[in-house]
C-alpha positions as CSV (number, residue, x, y, z in Angstrom):
1,X,34.5,-40.7,-53.4
2,X,31.8,-41.9,-55.7
3,X,28.2,-41.7,-54.4
4,X,27.5,-45.3,-55.3
5,X,30.4,-46.5,-53.2
6,X,29.3,-44.2,-50.4
7,X,25.8,-45.6,-50.5
8,X,27.0,-49.1,-50.2
9,X,29.4,-48.3,-47.3
10,X,26.6,-46.5,-45.5
11,X,24.3,-49.4,-45.9
12,X,26.9,-51.9,-44.7
13,X,27.8,-49.7,-41.7
14,X,24.3,-48.6,-40.6
15,X,21.6,-50.2,-42.7
16,X,22.5,-53.8,-42.0
17,X,22.6,-53.2,-38.3
18,X,19.3,-51.3,-38.3
19,X,17.5,-54.1,-40.1
20,X,19.1,-56.8,-37.9
21,X,18.3,-55.0,-34.7
22,X,14.8,-53.7,-35.5
23,X,13.4,-55.9,-38.3
24,X,15.1,-59.2,-37.8
25,X,12.0,-61.1,-38.8
26,X,12.2,-59.4,-42.2
27,X,15.9,-59.4,-42.7
28,X,15.7,-62.1,-45.3
29,X,12.9,-60.2,-47.2
30,X,14.2,-56.6,-47.5
31,X,16.1,-55.8,-50.7
32,X,18.6,-52.9,-50.5
33,X,20.7,-51.0,-53.0
34,X,21.0,-47.7,-54.8
35,X,19.3,-47.5,-58.1
36,X,17.4,-44.6,-59.8
37,X,17.8,-41.0,-61.1
38,X,20.9,-38.9,-60.6
39,X,24.4,-39.0,-61.7
40,X,25.6,-41.0,-58.6
41,X,23.6,-44.0,-59.6
42,X,25.2,-44.0,-63.0
43,X,28.7,-43.5,-61.5
44,X,29.1,-40.2,-63.3
45,X,29.0,-37.9,-60.2
46,X,31.9,-35.6,-59.3
47,X,32.5,-32.7,-56.9
48,X,30.0,-30.5,-58.8
49,X,27.3,-33.1,-58.2
50,X,27.5,-32.8,-54.5
51,X,25.4,-29.6,-54.2
52,X,22.1,-31.4,-54.3
53,X,20.7,-34.9,-54.0
54,X,24.0,-36.4,-53.1
55,X,25.3,-37.9,-49.9
56,X,24.8,-40.8,-47.5
57,X,21.6,-42.8,-48.4
58,X,20.3,-46.0,-49.9
59,X,17.1,-47.6,-51.0
60,X,15.0,-50.5,-49.6
61,X,12.5,-52.3,-51.6
62,X,9.7,-54.4,-50.1
63,X,6.9,-56.6,-51.3
64,X,3.4,-55.0,-51.2
65,X,2.5,-57.2,-48.2
66,X,5.6,-56.4,-46.3
67,X,5.2,-52.7,-47.0
68,X,1.8,-52.8,-45.3
69,X,3.3,-54.5,-42.3
70,X,6.6,-52.5,-41.8
71,X,6.9,-49.9,-44.5
72,X,6.2,-46.8,-42.4
73,X,8.2,-47.9,-39.4
74,X,11.1,-49.0,-41.6
75,X,11.1,-45.5,-43.1
76,X,11.0,-43.9,-39.7
77,X,14.0,-45.9,-38.6
78,X,15.8,-45.1,-41.8
79,X,15.3,-41.4,-41.2
80,X,17.0,-41.8,-37.7
81,X,20.3,-43.0,-39.3
82,X,23.2,-40.5,-39.1
83,X,23.1,-37.6,-41.6
84,X,26.8,-37.6,-41.9
85,X,29.1,-40.5,-42.9
86,X,32.8,-40.7,-43.9
87,X,33.0,-36.9,-43.9
88,X,30.1,-36.5,-46.3
89,X,26.6,-35.2,-45.7
90,X,24.0,-34.3,-44.9
91,X,22.2,-35.3,-48.1
92,X,20.5,-32.1,-49.5
93,X,17.2,-33.2,-51.1
94,X,15.7,-31.1,-53.8
95,X,11.9,-30.4,-53.8
96,X,10.2,-33.2,-55.7
97,X,13.1,-35.6,-55.3
98,X,12.3,-37.0,-51.9
99,X,11.8,-40.6,-53.1
100,X,15.3,-41.2,-54.4
101,X,16.3,-43.0,-51.1
102,X,14.4,-44.8,-48.4
103,X,11.6,-47.3,-48.5
104,X,9.1,-48.2,-51.3
105,X,7.7,-51.4,-52.8
106,X,9.4,-53.1,-55.7
107,X,6.3,-52.6,-57.8
108,X,6.0,-48.9,-57.0
109,X,9.6,-48.3,-57.9
110,X,9.2,-49.7,-61.3
111,X,5.7,-48.4,-61.9
112,X,6.8,-44.8,-61.2
113,X,9.4,-45.1,-64.0
114,X,7.7,-47.5,-66.5
115,X,4.0,-46.9,-65.9
116,X,3.6,-50.7,-65.5
117,X,2.9,-52.7,-62.4
118,X,4.7,-55.7,-64.0
119,X,7.7,-56.2,-66.2
120,X,6.9,-55.3,-69.9
121,X,6.0,-58.2,-72.1
122,X,4.1,-57.0,-75.1
123,X,5.8,-54.8,-77.8
124,X,3.4,-52.0,-77.1
125,X,4.3,-51.9,-73.4
126,X,8.0,-51.7,-74.3
127,X,7.4,-48.9,-76.8
128,X,5.6,-46.7,-74.3
129,X,8.5,-46.7,-71.7
130,X,10.9,-43.7,-72.2
131,X,14.4,-45.0,-72.8
132,X,15.8,-42.8,-70.1
133,X,13.5,-44.4,-67.6
134,X,14.8,-47.8,-68.6
135,X,18.3,-46.5,-68.1
136,X,17.3,-45.3,-64.6
137,X,15.8,-48.7,-63.7
138,X,18.9,-50.6,-64.7
139,X,21.7,-48.4,-63.3
140,X,23.3,-48.4,-59.8
141,X,23.9,-51.4,-57.7
142,X,21.8,-53.9,-55.7
143,X,23.5,-54.7,-52.4
144,X,21.2,-57.4,-51.0
145,X,18.1,-59.0,-52.4
146,X,17.2,-62.3,-50.6
147,X,13.8,-62.7,-52.3
148,X,15.2,-61.8,-55.7
149,X,12.0,-60.0,-56.6
150,X,13.6,-56.6,-57.3
151,X,16.5,-58.3,-59.2
152,X,14.3,-60.4,-61.4
153,X,12.4,-57.4,-62.6
154,X,15.6,-55.5,-63.1
155,X,17.3,-58.3,-65.1
156,X,14.3,-58.5,-67.3
157,X,14.7,-54.9,-68.2
158,X,18.5,-55.2,-68.5
159,X,17.9,-58.0,-71.1
160,X,17.1,-55.0,-73.4
161,X,14.4,-54.4,-76.0
162,X,12.8,-57.2,-77.9
163,X,14.7,-57.4,-81.2
164,X,11.9,-56.1,-83.4
165,X,11.8,-52.9,-81.3
166,X,15.6,-52.5,-81.4
167,X,15.4,-52.8,-85.2
168,X,12.6,-50.3,-85.4
169,X,14.6,-47.8,-83.3
170,X,17.8,-48.5,-85.3
171,X,16.0,-47.8,-88.6
172,X,14.5,-44.6,-87.1
173,X,18.0,-43.4,-86.0
174,X,19.4,-44.1,-89.5
175,X,16.7,-41.8,-91.0
176,X,17.2,-38.9,-88.5
177,X,21.0,-39.1,-88.7
178,X,20.8,-38.9,-92.5
179,X,18.4,-36.0,-92.4
180,X,20.2,-33.9,-89.8
181,X,23.8,-34.6,-90.7
182,X,24.1,-35.8,-94.2
183,X,21.4,-33.7,-95.7
184,X,20.2,-30.7,-93.7
185,X,23.4,-29.5,-92.1
186,X,25.0,-28.5,-95.5
187,X,21.7,-27.1,-96.9
188,X,21.3,-25.0,-93.8
189,X,24.8,-23.7,-94.2
190,X,24.1,-22.7,-97.8
191,X,21.1,-20.8,-96.6
192,X,23.0,-19.2,-93.8
193,X,20.3,-20.4,-91.4
194,X,22.5,-20.5,-88.3
195,X,19.9,-21.9,-85.9
196,X,19.2,-24.7,-88.3
197,X,22.9,-25.4,-88.7
198,X,23.5,-25.7,-85.0
199,X,20.4,-27.7,-84.4
200,X,21.3,-30.1,-87.2
201,X,24.7,-30.7,-85.7
202,X,23.3,-31.3,-82.2
203,X,20.5,-33.5,-83.5
204,X,23.0,-35.5,-85.6
205,X,25.3,-36.0,-82.6
206,X,22.4,-36.9,-80.3
207,X,21.0,-39.5,-82.7
208,X,24.4,-40.9,-83.5
209,X,24.9,-41.6,-79.8
210,X,21.4,-43.1,-79.5
211,X,22.2,-45.5,-82.3
212,X,25.4,-46.3,-80.7
213,X,23.6,-47.4,-77.5
214,X,21.2,-49.4,-79.5
215,X,24.0,-51.3,-81.3
216,X,25.5,-52.0,-77.8
217,X,22.1,-53.1,-76.4
218,X,22.3,-50.4,-73.7
219,X,19.8,-47.8,-72.7
220,X,20.7,-44.2,-73.5
221,X,20.9,-42.1,-70.3
222,X,19.7,-38.5,-69.8
223,X,21.2,-36.2,-72.5
224,X,23.8,-34.5,-70.4
225,X,25.5,-38.0,-69.8
226,X,25.1,-39.4,-73.3
227,X,28.5,-38.4,-74.6
228,X,30.2,-39.1,-71.3
229,X,28.7,-42.6,-71.2
230,X,29.3,-43.4,-74.9
231,X,33.1,-43.7,-74.6
232,X,32.7,-46.8,-72.4
233,X,30.5,-48.7,-74.9
234,X,32.4,-51.7,-76.3
235,X,31.1,-51.3,-79.9
236,X,32.6,-48.1,-81.4
237,X,32.3,-46.3,-78.1
238,X,35.7,-44.7,-77.9
239,X,35.9,-44.0,-81.7
240,X,32.5,-42.3,-81.9
241,X,33.1,-40.4,-78.6
242,X,36.3,-38.9,-80.0
243,X,34.8,-38.1,-83.4
244,X,31.9,-36.3,-81.9
245,X,34.2,-34.3,-79.7
246,X,36.3,-33.5,-82.8
247,X,33.1,-32.4,-84.7
248,X,32.0,-30.1,-81.9
249,X,35.4,-28.5,-81.6
250,X,35.9,-28.0,-85.3
251,X,35.3,-24.5,-86.6
252,X,35.6,-25.0,-90.3
253,X,32.3,-26.1,-91.9
254,X,33.9,-28.1,-94.6
255,X,35.8,-30.1,-92.0
256,X,32.6,-30.6,-90.0
257,X,30.9,-32.1,-93.0
258,X,33.9,-34.5,-93.5
259,X,33.6,-35.5,-89.8
260,X,29.9,-36.2,-90.2
261,X,30.6,-38.5,-93.2
262,X,33.4,-40.3,-91.2
263,X,31.0,-41.0,-88.4
264,X,28.3,-42.2,-90.8
265,X,30.8,-44.5,-92.6
266,X,31.7,-46.1,-89.2
267,X,28.1,-46.7,-88.4
268,X,27.3,-48.1,-91.8
269,X,30.3,-50.5,-91.6
270,X,29.0,-51.7,-88.2
271,X,25.5,-52.2,-89.5
272,X,26.9,-54.3,-92.4
273,X,29.1,-56.3,-90.1
274,X,26.2,-57.2,-87.9
275,X,24.1,-58.2,-90.8
276,X,21.5,-55.5,-90.2
277,X,21.8,-54.1,-93.7
278,X,22.8,-55.3,-97.1
279,X,22.8,-51.9,-98.7
280,X,26.1,-50.6,-100.1
281,X,25.0,-46.9,-100.0
282,X,26.9,-44.3,-98.1
283,X,23.6,-42.5,-97.2
284,X,22.2,-43.8,-94.0
285,X,18.6,-43.3,-95.1
286,X,19.0,-46.2,-97.6
287,X,20.1,-48.4,-94.7
288,X,17.1,-47.6,-92.7
289,X,14.8,-49.4,-95.1
290,X,17.1,-52.4,-95.1
291,X,17.1,-52.6,-91.3
292,X,13.4,-52.1,-91.2
293,X,12.8,-55.0,-93.6
294,X,14.2,-57.4,-91.0
295,X,11.4,-56.7,-88.5
296,X,9.3,-59.9,-88.0
297,X,6.2,-58.5,-86.2
298,X,3.6,-57.7,-88.9
299,X,2.1,-54.7,-87.1
300,X,5.4,-53.2,-86.1
301,X,6.9,-53.8,-89.6
302,X,3.9,-52.9,-91.7
303,X,4.9,-49.3,-92.3
304,X,8.0,-47.3,-91.8
305,X,7.7,-44.7,-89.0
306,X,10.0,-42.7,-86.8
307,X,10.0,-43.6,-83.1
308,X,12.0,-42.4,-80.1
């Protein structure tokens, strides 16, 4: 069973009744769901995932005012719920991961992950939020949100980066993909710099997948799930997923370089189809400048720079 489904069943069976019986005056004010860090909130969990921070549990999000009124008692009642459910449990909590389930305010949930006590508006605010944190804020499932406060914040983030920031990031990925894969991989091979060869390959694959998520307007998850998640992306997902796997499994360096160029050609074709570049070059670095030139914000577009 997937942890996300387990969480919803647990909430329906035990959480709804607890709220109805003990906090009926707030039943139309308590948001509930399962969103946050961990493979289960992304739907990527398996049997290996169950050795820590996995099992029955869910989140409840309150307004700041309601948290003052009932936050501590709601948490106390939550902790009284059964440890075991549907043959799973108890949930083994790792040190430092205590806040994955239970009660918090909507603002504190998002501030912990974005550093902001409000949804980001300015370009600078968006730029300072780690992309993995945005992935964590927009994963999982909201089971109930009568006030809509948690969902409105979440939907704002799910709307993705402002277009100028997306373009800036796409241009950056074009540069680093070209550097690691189309340029430094072969040069490192010729120098017999084995560390640089392997780093170039991994860096290339990582940045290719990052670009893929940007093209799909999805946030890139934690690195160990990047390749797993990439195959489900509608734009080039299955193709790039398969090509990266082929590249990683290939032992012949010449064939690796051909695989790198095939991946780059796919990306260039997509950039051209979306009208993000008018360059006809087969070197992604040349496309970076074309993408960057489409940025409208004067400050963001005044000079070319690499950003994460």
